[in-house]
Structure formats: structure tokens, C-alpha cells
C-alpha positions as CSV (number, residue, x, y, z in Angstrom):
1,M,-168.9,44.6,-103.9
2,L,-165.4,44.1,-105.1
3,T,-164.2,44.0,-109.0
4,T,-163.2,41.0,-110.7
5,E,-159.5,42.7,-110.3
6,Q,-159.3,43.0,-106.9
7,I,-161.2,39.0,-106.5
8,R,-158.2,37.9,-108.6
9,E,-155.6,39.8,-106.4
10,E,-157.0,38.8,-103.1
11,Q,-157.2,35.3,-104.4
12,A,-153.4,35.1,-105.4
13,L,-152.3,36.5,-102.2
14,L,-154.6,33.8,-100.4
15,E,-152.6,31.2,-102.9
16,R,-149.3,32.3,-101.5
17,L,-150.0,32.3,-98.3
18,Q,-151.5,28.8,-98.6
19,Q,-148.1,27.2,-100.1
20,R,-146.0,29.0,-97.1
21,W,-147.9,26.7,-94.9
22,M,-147.8,23.7,-96.9
23,V,-143.6,24.4,-96.9
24,G,-143.9,24.7,-93.3
25,S,-143.0,28.4,-93.1
26,D,-144.5,29.8,-89.0
27,L,-142.9,33.1,-90.6
28,P,-145.0,35.9,-88.7
29,I,-148.2,37.3,-90.9
30,E,-147.6,40.6,-92.3
31,P,-151.0,42.7,-93.0
32,E,-149.5,43.4,-96.9
33,A,-149.7,38.9,-97.1
34,L,-153.4,39.7,-96.0
35,P,-156.4,40.7,-99.0
36,A,-157.3,43.7,-98.2
37,S,-161.3,42.9,-97.6
38,W,-159.9,40.9,-94.4
39,R,-157.5,43.9,-92.6
40,P,-160.3,45.3,-90.7
41,L,-160.6,41.9,-89.0
42,F,-157.5,41.5,-87.7
43,E,-157.1,44.8,-85.8
44,G,-156.4,44.5,-82.5
45,L,-155.9,40.8,-82.3
46,A,-152.5,39.7,-80.4
47,E,-149.9,38.6,-83.0
48,E,-149.8,34.6,-81.5
49,R,-153.3,34.4,-82.3
50,L,-153.1,35.8,-86.2
51,P,-151.8,32.2,-87.7
52,A,-155.2,30.6,-86.7
53,V,-157.6,33.2,-87.5
54,A,-156.3,33.5,-91.3
55,V,-156.1,29.5,-91.2
56,A,-159.9,29.7,-90.2
57,L,-160.7,32.4,-92.8
58,L,-158.6,30.9,-95.3
59,S,-160.8,27.5,-95.2
60,Q,-164.1,29.2,-95.4
61,H,-162.7,31.3,-98.4
62,Q,-161.8,28.4,-100.4
63,C,-165.2,26.5,-99.2
64,V,-167.6,29.6,-100.2
65,L,-165.2,29.8,-103.7
66,Y,-164.5,26.4,-105.1
67,Q,-168.1,24.6,-104.5
68,P,-167.6,20.9,-106.2
69,Q,-169.9,19.5,-108.8
70,A,-170.8,16.0,-109.6
71,P,-169.6,15.1,-112.7
72,E,-171.5,14.5,-115.4
73,E,-171.0,10.6,-116.1
74,L,-171.6,10.3,-112.5
75,R,-174.8,8.0,-111.7
76,E,-176.7,7.2,-108.6
77,Y,-177.4,4.3,-106.7
78,P,-180.2,2.8,-106.6
79,M,-181.7,1.6,-102.8
80,L,-180.6,-2.1,-101.6
81,P,-183.8,-4.1,-102.8
82,D,-186.4,-4.9,-99.6
83,L,-186.6,-8.7,-99.4
84,N,-189.7,-8.6,-97.5
85,M,-188.8,-10.6,-95.0
86,P,-187.2,-9.7,-91.0
87,L,-183.4,-9.2,-90.5
88,L,-181.2,-11.5,-88.6
89,P,-182.1,-9.9,-85.1
90,Y,-179.0,-7.5,-83.8
91,H,-178.0,-9.8,-80.9
92,M,-177.4,-12.3,-83.0
93,R,-175.9,-10.7,-86.0
94,A,-172.3,-11.1,-84.0
95,Q,-172.3,-14.8,-83.7
96,F,-173.5,-14.7,-87.9
97,R,-170.4,-13.0,-88.8
98,R,-168.4,-15.2,-86.9
99,V,-170.1,-18.3,-88.0
100,S,-169.8,-17.3,-91.8
101,A,-166.4,-16.7,-91.2
102,S,-165.6,-19.6,-90.3
103,I,-167.1,-21.7,-92.5
104,Q,-164.9,-19.8,-95.3
105,A,-162.2,-20.1,-93.5
106,R,-162.0,-23.9,-93.1
107,A,-163.2,-24.2,-97.1
108,M,-166.7,-25.7,-95.9
109,K,-170.1,-25.9,-97.9
110,P,-170.8,-22.2,-99.8
111,A,-172.9,-19.5,-98.0
112,G,-176.3,-21.0,-99.1
113,L,-176.9,-23.6,-96.2
114,L,-176.3,-21.6,-93.5
115,L,-178.6,-18.7,-95.3
116,Q,-181.1,-21.4,-95.2
117,L,-180.7,-22.0,-92.1
118,L,-181.5,-18.2,-91.2
119,L,-184.8,-18.6,-93.4
120,Q,-185.7,-21.8,-91.7
121,R,-186.2,-19.8,-89.0
122,G,-187.8,-16.9,-90.9
123,Y,-184.8,-14.6,-91.0
124,I,-182.4,-12.8,-93.7
125,A,-179.3,-11.7,-93.5
126,H,-178.2,-8.0,-92.3
127,P,-176.8,-6.4,-95.5
128,A,-174.1,-5.6,-93.3
129,D,-173.0,-8.4,-92.3
130,W,-173.3,-10.2,-96.1
131,L,-173.9,-9.0,-99.1
132,P,-173.7,-12.4,-102.1
133,S,-170.6,-11.4,-104.8
134,N,-170.6,-11.8,-108.5
135,N,-169.8,-15.0,-108.3
136,D,-171.6,-17.1,-105.2
137,E,-174.1,-19.6,-107.0
138,G,-176.7,-22.0,-105.3
139,L,-177.8,-18.8,-103.2
140,P,-181.9,-19.0,-101.7
141,E,-184.3,-17.5,-104.2
142,I,-185.0,-14.4,-102.2
143,Y,-181.6,-12.9,-102.1
144,L,-181.3,-12.6,-106.2
145,P,-182.9,-8.7,-105.8
146,W,-179.0,-8.4,-103.8
147,S,-177.3,-10.4,-106.1
148,Q,-178.5,-8.1,-108.9
149,W,-177.7,-5.2,-107.1
150,V,-174.6,-6.3,-106.4
151,A,-173.8,-7.2,-109.4
152,N,-175.1,-3.6,-111.4
153,E,-171.8,-1.6,-111.5
154,Q,-173.5,1.1,-113.5
155,G,-176.0,2.0,-110.8
156,E,-179.1,1.3,-113.2
157,T,-182.0,0.1,-111.5
158,G,-182.4,-3.2,-113.3
159,D,-185.9,-5.3,-113.4
160,F,-185.9,-7.5,-110.5
161,G,-189.0,-9.2,-112.3
162,A,-188.8,-12.8,-113.5
163,L,-186.2,-13.6,-115.8
164,S,-187.7,-13.5,-120.1
165,M,-185.9,-12.5,-123.3
166,D,-186.5,-8.9,-123.2
167,N,-184.7,-8.2,-119.3
168,W,-181.7,-11.0,-120.0
169,D,-179.4,-9.3,-120.3
170,D,-179.9,-7.1,-117.6
171,W,-179.1,-9.9,-114.9
172,Y,-175.8,-10.9,-113.9
173,P,-174.4,-13.9,-115.4
174,A,-174.3,-15.8,-111.8
175,S,-177.8,-14.3,-110.7
176,R,-179.3,-15.6,-114.6
177,L,-178.6,-19.0,-114.0
178,A,-180.0,-19.0,-110.5
179,M,-183.3,-17.8,-111.7
180,L,-182.7,-19.7,-115.2
181,K,-182.6,-23.4,-112.8
182,E,-185.4,-21.7,-110.5
183,L,-187.6,-21.8,-113.3
184,R,-186.7,-25.4,-114.8
185,F,-187.4,-26.7,-111.9
186,H,-190.9,-25.2,-111.7
187,N,-191.5,-24.8,-115.5
188,P,-189.4,-27.0,-117.4
189,T,-190.6,-25.6,-121.2
190,A,-190.5,-22.3,-120.3
191,A,-186.7,-22.7,-118.8
192,L,-186.1,-24.3,-122.2
193,N,-187.9,-21.9,-124.3
194,L,-185.8,-18.8,-122.5
195,I,-182.6,-21.3,-123.3
196,Q,-183.4,-21.6,-126.9
197,A,-183.6,-18.2,-127.7
198,C,-181.0,-17.0,-125.5
199,A,-177.9,-19.2,-125.0
200,G,-176.7,-18.9,-128.2
201,R,-175.6,-15.2,-127.6
202,E,-173.2,-16.0,-125.4
203,P,-169.7,-17.1,-125.3
204,A,-169.2,-20.8,-125.1
205,E,-168.5,-21.1,-121.7
206,K,-171.3,-19.1,-120.1
207,R,-173.7,-20.9,-122.6
208,L,-171.8,-24.3,-121.4
209,K,-173.7,-23.4,-117.6
210,I,-176.9,-22.4,-119.5
211,V,-177.0,-25.5,-121.6
212,Q,-176.3,-27.7,-118.6
213,V,-179.3,-26.7,-116.6
214,L,-181.0,-28.9,-119.3
215,S,-180.3,-31.6,-116.5
216,I,-182.9,-30.1,-114.2
217,R,-186.1,-32.5,-114.9
218,L,-184.7,-33.6,-118.1
219,T,-187.6,-35.2,-120.6
220,E,-188.1,-36.1,-124.2
221,A,-189.5,-32.5,-125.2
222,D,-186.0,-31.0,-124.5
223,V,-184.5,-33.8,-127.4
224,I,-184.8,-31.9,-130.7
225,Y,-183.1,-28.9,-128.8
226,L,-180.1,-31.1,-128.2
227,Q,-180.1,-32.7,-131.3
228,S,-179.1,-29.4,-132.7
229,L,-176.4,-29.3,-130.0
230,T,-175.1,-32.2,-131.4
231,N,-173.9,-29.3,-134.0
232,D,-172.9,-26.4,-131.3
233,R,-169.2,-24.8,-132.2
234,S,-168.2,-26.0,-129.0
235,Q,-167.1,-29.4,-128.8
236,K,-167.5,-29.0,-125.1
237,I,-171.5,-28.4,-125.6
238,V,-171.5,-31.3,-128.5
239,R,-170.4,-33.8,-125.9
240,V,-173.0,-32.3,-123.3
241,A,-175.6,-33.1,-125.6
242,S,-174.6,-36.1,-126.6
243,Q,-175.0,-37.0,-122.6
244,Y,-178.3,-36.3,-122.1
245,L,-179.3,-37.8,-125.3
246,A,-178.0,-40.7,-123.6
247,R,-180.0,-40.5,-120.6
248,L,-183.2,-39.9,-122.3
249,G,-182.5,-43.5,-123.9
250,R,-181.5,-42.1,-127.3
251,S,-178.1,-43.9,-128.0
252,A,-178.0,-44.0,-131.6
253,L,-177.0,-40.1,-131.3
254,L,-173.8,-40.5,-129.4
255,E,-170.6,-40.3,-131.7
256,K,-171.3,-43.9,-132.9
257,N,-167.8,-44.8,-135.3
258,T,-165.8,-48.2,-136.1
259,E,-163.6,-46.8,-133.1
260,T,-165.7,-46.3,-130.4
261,A,-167.3,-49.8,-131.2
262,A,-164.0,-51.0,-131.7
263,A,-162.7,-49.5,-128.2
264,A,-166.2,-51.1,-126.6
265,Q,-166.0,-54.3,-127.8
266,E,-162.5,-54.1,-126.5
267,L,-163.6,-53.1,-123.0
268,A,-166.1,-56.1,-123.1
269,E,-163.4,-58.8,-123.6
270,F,-162.0,-57.6,-120.5
271,Y,-164.8,-58.6,-118.5
272,E,-166.9,-61.9,-117.6
273,L,-171.0,-61.8,-117.9
274,K,-172.6,-64.6,-115.1
275,T,-175.4,-65.3,-114.1
276,V,-175.6,-66.5,-110.3
277,G,-178.3,-67.5,-108.1
278,M,-180.4,-70.7,-108.4
279,V,-184.1,-69.3,-107.0
280,K,-183.1,-65.6,-107.9
281,K,-180.7,-65.3,-111.0
282,Q,-178.8,-62.4,-110.8
283,L,-176.0,-61.0,-113.3
284,Q,-172.7,-60.1,-112.5
285,L,-169.7,-58.3,-114.1
286,L,-166.7,-59.6,-113.2
287,P,-163.1,-58.2,-114.2
288,R,-160.9,-60.7,-115.6
289,K,-157.4,-61.4,-114.3
290,L,-155.1,-60.2,-116.1
291,K,-151.3,-61.1,-117.0
292,S,-150.1,-57.8,-116.5
293,K,-150.0,-54.3,-115.2
294,K,-150.4,-52.7,-118.8
295,Q,-153.3,-54.8,-119.6
296,Q,-155.0,-53.0,-116.2
297,A,-153.9,-49.7,-117.1
298,V,-155.2,-50.5,-120.8
299,R,-158.5,-51.6,-119.3
300,S,-159.2,-48.0,-117.4
301,E,-158.3,-46.4,-119.8
302,I,-160.6,-47.6,-121.9
303,L,-163.3,-48.1,-119.4
304,Q,-162.5,-44.1,-119.0
305,T,-163.3,-43.2,-122.4
306,V,-165.9,-45.5,-123.9
307,P,-170.1,-44.2,-123.2
308,L,-171.5,-47.0,-121.2
309,Q,-174.3,-47.2,-123.8
310,N,-171.7,-48.6,-126.1
311,F,-170.1,-50.7,-123.6
312,A,-173.5,-51.9,-122.2
313,E,-174.1,-53.0,-126.4
314,A,-171.5,-54.8,-126.4
315,L,-172.2,-57.2,-123.2
316,E,-175.4,-57.7,-125.3
317,I,-177.1,-56.0,-122.2
318,T,-178.9,-53.0,-121.0
319,V,-177.6,-49.8,-118.8
320,E,-179.8,-50.7,-116.5
321,E,-178.6,-54.5,-115.9
322,L,-175.1,-53.4,-116.9
323,A,-175.6,-50.9,-113.7
324,V,-176.8,-53.6,-111.4
325,A,-174.6,-56.3,-112.9
326,W,-171.0,-53.8,-112.0
327,Q,-169.5,-55.6,-108.7
328,F,-168.1,-52.6,-107.3
329,E,-165.5,-55.1,-104.3
330,K,-164.2,-56.8,-107.2
331,N,-162.6,-53.9,-109.1
332,R,-160.2,-50.8,-108.6
333,D,-161.4,-47.9,-107.2
334,Y,-159.9,-46.4,-110.5
335,D,-162.4,-48.0,-112.2
336,N,-165.1,-47.8,-110.3
337,R,-164.5,-44.3,-109.9
338,S,-164.8,-44.1,-113.9
339,L,-167.6,-46.0,-114.0
340,V,-169.6,-43.9,-112.0
341,A,-168.1,-40.8,-113.5
342,G,-169.3,-42.2,-116.5
343,A,-172.7,-43.1,-115.2
344,V,-173.6,-39.9,-113.7
345,N,-173.5,-38.0,-117.3
346,T,-175.1,-40.4,-119.7
347,L,-177.5,-43.3,-117.7
348,P,-181.0,-42.6,-117.3
349,D,-182.6,-41.8,-114.0
350,L,-184.1,-45.7,-113.1
351,A,-180.3,-46.7,-114.2
352,I,-179.2,-44.0,-111.6
353,A,-180.9,-45.6,-108.7
354,R,-179.8,-49.1,-109.5
355,L,-176.5,-47.9,-109.0
356,V,-177.3,-45.8,-106.2
357,D,-178.6,-49.8,-104.4
358,S,-175.6,-51.4,-105.4
359,I,-173.3,-48.3,-104.0
360,E,-174.8,-48.0,-100.7
361,T,-174.7,-52.1,-100.7
362,Y,-171.0,-51.8,-101.1
363,L,-170.4,-48.9,-98.7
364,A,-171.5,-51.3,-96.1
365,R,-167.8,-53.2,-96.9
366,N,-166.2,-50.4,-97.8
367,E,-166.1,-46.7,-97.7
368,A,-164.5,-45.8,-100.1
369,G,-168.8,-46.1,-101.2
370,I,-169.0,-42.9,-100.2
371,S,-166.9,-40.8,-102.7
372,L,-168.9,-42.8,-105.3
373,L,-172.6,-41.9,-104.1
374,H,-170.8,-38.0,-103.8
375,T,-170.4,-38.8,-108.0
376,L,-173.9,-39.0,-108.3
377,I,-175.6,-36.3,-106.2
378,P,-175.8,-33.7,-109.1
379,R,-178.4,-36.9,-110.5
380,L,-180.3,-36.9,-107.5
381,K,-183.6,-35.1,-106.9
382,Q,-183.1,-33.2,-103.1
383,S,-185.7,-35.9,-101.7
384,C,-184.0,-38.8,-102.8
385,R,-180.9,-36.8,-101.2
386,A,-182.4,-36.5,-97.9
387,E,-183.2,-39.9,-97.5
388,L,-180.2,-41.4,-98.5
389,M,-178.9,-39.7,-96.2
390,F,-181.3,-40.7,-93.4
391,E,-180.3,-44.2,-94.7
392,L,-176.7,-43.7,-94.6
393,L,-176.7,-41.8,-91.2
394,R,-178.4,-45.1,-89.7
395,N,-176.3,-47.4,-91.5
396,K,-173.7,-48.6,-88.5
397,K,-171.4,-50.6,-91.3
398,A,-170.6,-47.4,-93.0
399,K,-168.2,-45.5,-91.8
400,L,-169.2,-41.7,-92.7
401,D,-168.2,-38.2,-91.4
402,F,-171.4,-35.5,-90.8
403,Q,-169.0,-33.7,-93.5
404,D,-169.9,-36.7,-96.2
405,L,-173.4,-35.9,-95.2
406,L,-173.8,-32.3,-95.3
407,S,-172.9,-32.8,-99.3
408,F,-176.3,-34.3,-99.6
409,L,-178.0,-31.5,-97.8
410,S,-179.7,-28.1,-99.8
411,E,-181.5,-27.2,-96.3
412,P,-180.9,-28.1,-92.6
413,L,-183.2,-31.1,-91.3
414,T,-186.4,-30.9,-89.2
415,E,-186.7,-34.2,-88.3
416,L,-183.6,-36.3,-86.8
417,S,-183.6,-36.4,-83.0
418,W,-181.7,-36.2,-80.1
419,D,-182.0,-40.0,-79.5
420,E,-181.6,-40.9,-83.0
421,L,-178.6,-39.0,-83.4
422,R,-176.2,-40.2,-80.5
423,K,-177.0,-44.0,-81.5
424,T,-175.5,-42.9,-85.0
425,S,-171.4,-44.5,-86.0
426,P,-170.2,-40.5,-86.8
427,W,-171.1,-39.4,-83.8
428,K,-170.1,-42.3,-81.5
429,S,-166.5,-41.9,-83.7
430,L,-166.9,-37.9,-83.2
431,M,-167.2,-38.3,-79.7
432,K,-164.4,-40.2,-78.9
433,R,-162.6,-38.1,-81.2
434,V,-163.4,-35.5,-79.0
435,A,-162.1,-37.1,-75.7
436,E,-158.9,-38.5,-77.3
437,E,-158.5,-34.6,-78.2
438,L,-159.6,-33.0,-74.8
439,A,-157.8,-35.3,-73.1
440,E,-153.7,-34.3,-75.1
441,N,-155.0,-30.6,-75.5
442,G,-157.4,-29.1,-73.4
443,Y,-159.9,-28.2,-76.4
444,L,-160.6,-29.0,-80.0
445,Q,-157.7,-27.9,-81.9
446,T,-158.0,-30.0,-85.0
447,T,-159.3,-28.7,-88.5
448,Y,-161.2,-32.1,-88.9
449,L,-163.4,-32.0,-85.1
450,Q,-163.9,-28.2,-86.2
451,R,-165.0,-29.1,-89.0
452,E,-167.3,-32.1,-87.9
453,L,-168.7,-29.8,-85.1
454,S,-169.5,-27.0,-87.6
455,A,-171.4,-29.3,-90.2
456,L,-173.8,-30.4,-87.4
457,G,-174.5,-26.7,-86.8
458,L,-175.5,-26.5,-90.4
459,M,-177.6,-29.6,-90.7
460,L,-179.3,-30.1,-87.2
461,P,-182.7,-29.1,-85.6
462,R,-182.8,-26.4,-83.4
463,E,-184.0,-29.1,-80.9
464,T,-181.4,-31.5,-81.3
465,V,-178.6,-29.1,-81.1
466,R,-179.3,-28.4,-77.1
467,P,-179.0,-31.6,-75.7
468,L,-175.9,-32.0,-78.3
469,L,-174.1,-29.1,-76.5
470,E,-174.7,-30.1,-73.2
471,A,-173.3,-33.6,-73.9
472,L,-170.1,-31.5,-75.3
473,F,-169.9,-29.9,-72.1
474,E,-170.0,-32.5,-70.6
475,Q,-167.6,-34.1,-71.8
476,G,-165.0,-31.7,-71.1
477,V,-165.7,-29.6,-74.1
478,L,-165.1,-25.2,-72.9
479,R,-168.1,-23.4,-73.7
480,A,-166.3,-19.8,-75.5
481,D,-163.9,-22.6,-77.6
482,P,-164.7,-21.3,-81.2
483,A,-165.6,-24.9,-82.4
484,V,-169.1,-25.1,-81.2
485,D,-169.7,-21.7,-82.0
486,C,-171.6,-23.4,-85.2
487,L,-173.6,-25.3,-83.1
488,K,-174.5,-22.1,-80.4
489,F,-175.8,-19.8,-83.2
490,N,-178.4,-22.7,-84.6
491,G,-178.9,-23.3,-80.9
492,D,-179.5,-19.6,-80.1
493,L,-181.3,-18.4,-83.2
494,E,-185.2,-18.8,-82.5
495,G,-187.9,-18.7,-85.1
496,V,-189.4,-15.7,-85.8
497,A,-192.6,-16.0,-83.3
């Protein structure tokens, strides 16, 4: 047994030997340079083998002498939560990675729709191929435990149960917001109580997003809390609360001072209200002919700032009548956008429905109407969005892209057949562009076509994708063309047996 002093002497020899090798020395090793306890091991060895044996012994010695210890602050991360659904089959994972990367590179709709496609077929993504980031929103609810796991930088297990006042601070903001929206859909009262109890402790920007959750299933039960928010220290929250109160018909709670009333009256003077029709009379709100571009600019500026409730009051009509009477064809695009932007924030649901009807009529003659409908999407229920999308798809006069239609969906379609699709104007227009591209380049090069085909891959039923792919291949599209990756992934992804 070596004494403490002998161990220190041996360690000093070994450190000097290690330093020699680290600076590149290749001088022969002398017995005096080795610890006394090692020397019997080198007896009888050829001189050229001494360095290799010494290196091996030194390595083992260091491993035994220095046992690594975890620092006290080191914490073990919990296991990734099990989502209790089948993972995407191994043979489909490479396709999924390509499609996911392609969607991200082309700045298309976030990963939510691709993940919904997997769920529709009975699968979830493999965590080695995809995990949510801290900023992901709009993900399927099943991935919320993964979102929390990724966000949990402290390595704590967290509470993966229902969101509550007790575990509010345990959740990362994006995950918490997603859970709050889901709760608001299914139990508006519980979500309101949770917001009332917990929103006040958050900074202004996060508090604003939390308050905006109230736009989901907004009811009279929210009025008292919204009224209290009109005194919030954040002016953005005050504005949102006033807008939501307006949607509930509480226009008296909007800002109503002399300046606002005067501006609304000035705006009303720029328009003429007429009643047309002999049998079925209809109100029409028409812009007056102005003398200069300066007057046009003034009218547009006022329209952008005056609440529509105040505008309607100045015209002595209701906001529902205003939504129907507004003549999109007679107004400038900028003014149309200003009116719809104001409507999405403040008009009641009935007025929004009538405004959608007016825009659909306008869209049949002017493709600019699609951007107006996009603005209204946050106010439309999912069932209404899907129904509206089908109406637009079957409207032969509307000039639309599949990218436009994709914005109306939160999950892939299940009912659109190939016979229906190939008769639509967007499909005929797409095939014309495909033929032109193939004639010029031999493959699909333009980003527009790649995005359109990817959009079809994200939105169509599997039974529709297969004949669609055959039609593209017959047209001359290469089977290996990356532009059809999303379509092929959809077609190859079978449902869980």
C-alpha cells in the first residue's frame, strides 16, 4: 500500500510525462520518468513499445484517480411524455421530414395543418423528427405535453393536467395560451374565471394575448369583466375591451367624446344613403364624388379611425344595415380594407355574417374580395369557414388559388372528391400553369406552383390525392419532382388499421 507522499510523487511524475507528450516530445522514456510501482510492468518490453504501454497505463490511472461528479445544481430532465397514440411509421418518417422542411422553407401555413393530417390518419409525429418550439401556436391539443416539456428549462416535471389557477405559472406562455383557447371553446365560463384570476399578474403584452382569448364565444357574461378592462393601464387592452363591448352591442361604452362624434358626422357627409328597388327595397351607401385627392385622403383617414358604430349612428342606421348597404364596387380598395378591418374588431356576429355575404357577391366580380374575406377569418366559426371555402371553390367566377383556400382550414378536408375538384376554376388554372412550366423548363421550378401543390397535399382527402397525382404525371410532371412531395406523402399515408 502506497503512502500519501508516494502517491503525490507518482502523480507529479505522471503529470510531467503527460506534459511532455502534450508538447509533442518523442524522446525515449527513461525508467526514472515512471512511477516505481510501474517499472516491473516494463521489464522485458522492447524499447519501441514503451511509449504505447505508458500512454495506456496513464489513461487508466487518470480514469481511476479522477472520478467525475455531477455538480450539485445538475438536474435530470423528465422523460418525454407519452401521448398515447401511434407514432408515424418508420418508412414514412423521411417523407415527413422533407415535407415539413419544405413547408417551412416556402413560408406556408405553420406546422399545425401537417400535424392535423397525421392525426386524421391516426398518427403523431416522431419526436426525433419534430418537436414543438417555445413559440409554436395553433398546434393540436395532443402536443401540449410536448410543448411544456420543451419549454421546461428547469427540468421540473411540471403539471400536465388541466390548466388551473394553481398551475398557471408552471406552463410556458404559448402552451398556456393554447390550453386557455381550448378551454374557452368548451367552457367559456371557466375560461373567463381563469382569465379574471390570473391575467392581472402578467406583463402587458402577455396580458393582451390572454384577454384576446375572450373573442372566442364572446357573450354577455363577459361584459362586467370587459368593462373593468376599460380602466386597464395598457391602452391596447382598453382598445380591445372596447371593441369586444361593441361586438356585444354596448356601443355606449365606446369612446364617445365631441371629437369622435364630429369625426363620425364628417365621415357620414362623405357618403350618400339611397333606397333602391321597387319590390324589395334595399339600402345602398355610396361614396360622394369628391373634388380632389386631398378630400379622398381625408375620407380614408377618418374611415380608418372612426368606430363603425359611431359611423352608423351618424348615418342613422344600424351596424347590420351598414354592413349590407356598403357598396364594395363603388369604393376604393383601401377604403374597403379599412371598413373590413374595423368590422372584424367591433361588429356583432350578425353584422359579420351579412358582411361576408356582401363580400362574396363582390368577389364574383373582383378578386380583391378574397383578401377581405381573409381579414374576417378570425371572426368565423370553423364550420362557417369550411362552408365558405367550399362556396368559393365552386364559384366559377372567383379567381382563387389553393393557397387562398388553405387559410380557411384548420384541418384537412374529408369530403372533396376528385370529380368535384377537377371541375373547379382553381384546378383548371393550376393545370394551365403546370403545362406552361413543363413546356419551358421540363419540371416545376416556380415557387408559386410548388406552394399550390403543397397546399393541395395539406388539404385534400387521400382518395382525391391519388387520381390527382396520376393526372399530374400524365401531364408530364416527374414522379421525383420535389414539388409533389406533400401530395405523395398524403397519398402514401394510410390510416391506422
